[in-house]
C-alpha positions, -999 to 999 in steps of 0.1 A, spaced: -626 269 415 -595 258 435 -586 294 442 -621 301 455 -621 271 478 -588 281 494 -594 318 498 -628 312 513 -610 297 544 -589 328 550 -600 355 575 -613 387 559 -615 421 574 -651 431 570 -673 460 582 -680 441 614 -643 432 622 -634 467 635 -665 482 649 -650 491 682 -669 489 716 -706 496 714 -722 524 734 -756 540 739 -763 573 721 -793 596 718 -801 619 690 -800 651 711 -768 641 729 -742 643 702 -710 623 703 -677 633 689 -653 608 673 -617 620 675 -595 610 646 -564 606 666 -557 569 674 -541 561 708 -515 536 697 -507 504 714 -472 500 728 -445 488 704 -418 464 714 -386 477 698 -361 456 679 -330 447 698 -311 416 686 -308 427 650 -287 457 661 -260 434 675 -258 401 655 -241 398 622 -266 403 594 -261 389 559 -282 390 527 -287 361 503 -292 374 467 -319 360 444 -310 326 431 -292 315 463 -308 289 486 -281 284 512 -256 306 528 -225 289 541 -206 307 568 -170 296 573 -158 297 609 -125 293 628 -134 269 656 -105 278 678 -69 287 674 -47 256 679 -25 276 702 6 264 720 -7 230 729 -24 223 696 7 226 674 35 199 676 70 214 681 102 195 678 130 204 702 158 186 685 176 193 652 161 173 623 186 148 609 174 131 578 139 133 592 110 156 586 99 181 612 68 168 629 36 178 610 5 191 627 -30 185 612 -47 218 603 -82 210 614 -94 242 632 -119 254 606 -154 245 599 -186 259 584 -222 265 593 -250 264 566 -280 288 570 -311 282 549 -336 311 550 -372 300 553 -402 317 537 -428 334 558 -460 350 544 -490 368 558 -519 388 545 -548 411 553 -579 410 531 -599 443 536 -633 446 520 -641 478 503 -671 483 525 -651 479 557 -626 505 544 -654 529 534 -674 527 567 -646 529 592 -629 558 610 -595 541 607 -575 542 575 -576 504 572 -549 500 545 -524 521 564 -532 503 596 -527 470 579 -493 479 565 -482 491 599 -494 459 616 -476 437 591 -444 457 593 -443 456 631 -453 420 633 -424 407 610 -399 428 629 -410 414 663 -412 379 649 -376 381 636 -363 396 669 -379 369 691 -366 343 667 -330 355 672 -335 355 710 -347 319 709 -320 309 685 -292 322 707 -310 309 737 -309 274 722 -271 275 716 -254 241 722 -244 240 758 -211 228 772 -206 192 782 -179 173 801 -159 170 770 -170 198 746 -169 235 750 -202 254 744 -226 278 759 -222 280 797 -251 284 821 -255 304 853 -285 304 876 -298 329 901 -292 324 938 -282 288 947 -301 272 918 -284 248 895 -312 243 870 -344 260 859 -363 235 881 -344 246 912 -350 283 907 -370 298 936 -386 331 944 -357 355 951 -332 338 928 -329 371 908 -301 385 888 -271 402 905 -241 423 895 -220 394 907 -235 372 880 -226 398 854 -190 398 865 -189 360 865 -205 357 831 -179 381 816 -151 361 832 -165 329 817 -165 345 782 -129 357 786 -115 324 799 -103 294 780 -117 271 807 -153 260 801 -177 249 827 -208 226 827 -233 215 853 -225 180 867 -258 176 886 -256 205 911 -218 211 907 -204 237 884 -176 216 869 -146 223 845 -150 207 811 -121 190 793 -132 210 763 -112 242 757 -130 273 746 -121 305 728 -109 334 750 -133 361 739 -123 397 744 -147 426 752 -136 447 722 -149 481 711 -160 469 677 -180 439 691 -185 444 729 -200 420 752 -238 426 755 -261 414 782 -297 411 772 -321 412 802 -358 415 807 -378 443 824 -378 425 857 -340 423 857 -338 460 848 -359 467 879 -335 447 900 -305 466 887 -321 500 891 -325 492 928 -288 482 931 -266 512 939 -235 493 926 -251 491 891 -267 526 891 -234 543 900 -216 525 871 -242 524 844 -238 559 828 -220 562 794 -191 585 795 -185 586 757 -202 593 724 -210 556 719 -241 549 698 -268 537 722 -290 510 707 -327 503 713 -333 492 749 -298 501 762 -298 514 798 -261 518 802 -230 496 807 -216 478 836 -180 466 838 -177 476 802 -206 454 792 -235 469 773 -269 462 790 -300 459 768 -335 455 781 -359 435 759 -392 418 765 -383 394 736 -362 370 757 -374 335 765 -395 337 797 -418 314 815 -444 313 843 -437 280 860 -465 255 865 -445 226 877 -450 208 844 -437 234 820 -401 231 808 -378 260 811 -352 268 784 -328 242 800 -354 215 796 -363 211 833 -397 219 847 -399 253 864 -414 252 899 -450 263 902 -454 301 909 -418 309 897 -416 334 868 -382 331 851 -363 346 822 -333 334 803 -310 364 801 -281 362 776 -246 376 777 -226 371 745 -201 383 720 -230 390 697 -215 392 662 -195 360 669 -224 343 685 -250 346 658 -254 353 621 -288 362 607 -295 359 570 -323 377 551 -332 354 521 -358 380 513 -361 413 531 -397 420 542 -419 434 515 -456 444 515 -476 443 482 -511 456 477 -535 441 452 -571 441 442 -595 411 444 -623 426 424 -645 395 425 -646 399 463 -645 437 464 -615 438 486 -580 450 488 -553 425 498 -521 433 516 -495 405 514 -462 404 533 -434 381 522 -401 375 538 -375 348 543 -349 345 569 -329 322 592 -302 325 618 -276 302 633 -253 302 663 -218 302 649 -196 302 681 -216 286 709 -188 292 734 -193 329 730 -226 327 749 -235 325 786 -270 320 798 -282 336 830 -314 318 840 -330 338 868 -363 343 887 -380 376 879 -390 382 916 
């Protein structure tokens, strides 16, 4: 009885769920129904191609990722400059390592398709259901990663972290105005911020050096800098001759989903899965400040991707098909478990810009 009460609340796909748009027909004016379905557009997967992906085996709840916070360097190690005479050489505390714990979370979804709905419809309902679930979990995971990196801990006056740039003369999401769009100058500046050991934060409207020292990330061939932008930013770049003239690949590099080229050695990926907002004056942007009414903004991300984020599959997506005879229906169930975490927050730069 408990099972019946719970399942009765779940949405079922019946013969009336997918009837399509009604039309008027007459017996002597025949209609032809084509079997080819004009598909909806699919958003591709982008972030999973670049972040570090791990797999938790059965029986494992947490995945602990060790990380090297930062090399101690010349200033972090104590050196003696005089000969030791009956004394020990000065000792330095080795405390430059840490760890991040990632705990995959279960997600589940299902379709319940009645036999009559499957029998009386032009569409192969079971095949359509599988495709919908498969696409949905992929997009869900990709948007999750975009938001996770977009929520990386930002730099403060004393701690190195993710740095923020804003379009035009803005210094927060609330001060973005129409026209504060992305520029090639911002790309160059973001790359410089990643490479430098100096870290900057916003002290009100002033871009100020932090006392925190960051890692000097390099734009290496095995893990290059990647700039994730939205379609509006792609349009801006496509109209910029400086970008267009430098965005062609001159090698046999594998081009990932959404890539439109590279600029200053940075791979550029276009994705609709970034955090984006239509400002209302009372809706908070990614930085927590309210975006001005009428301003459409996007949080673009430049990062050293495999250092920035680790994604863990606790259970790779799987779809099972089963029969519920008492309800004369076939059930499609998707199960998955995943989680991600930012590992090195100072390997991320946010570029918050207006779309127009």
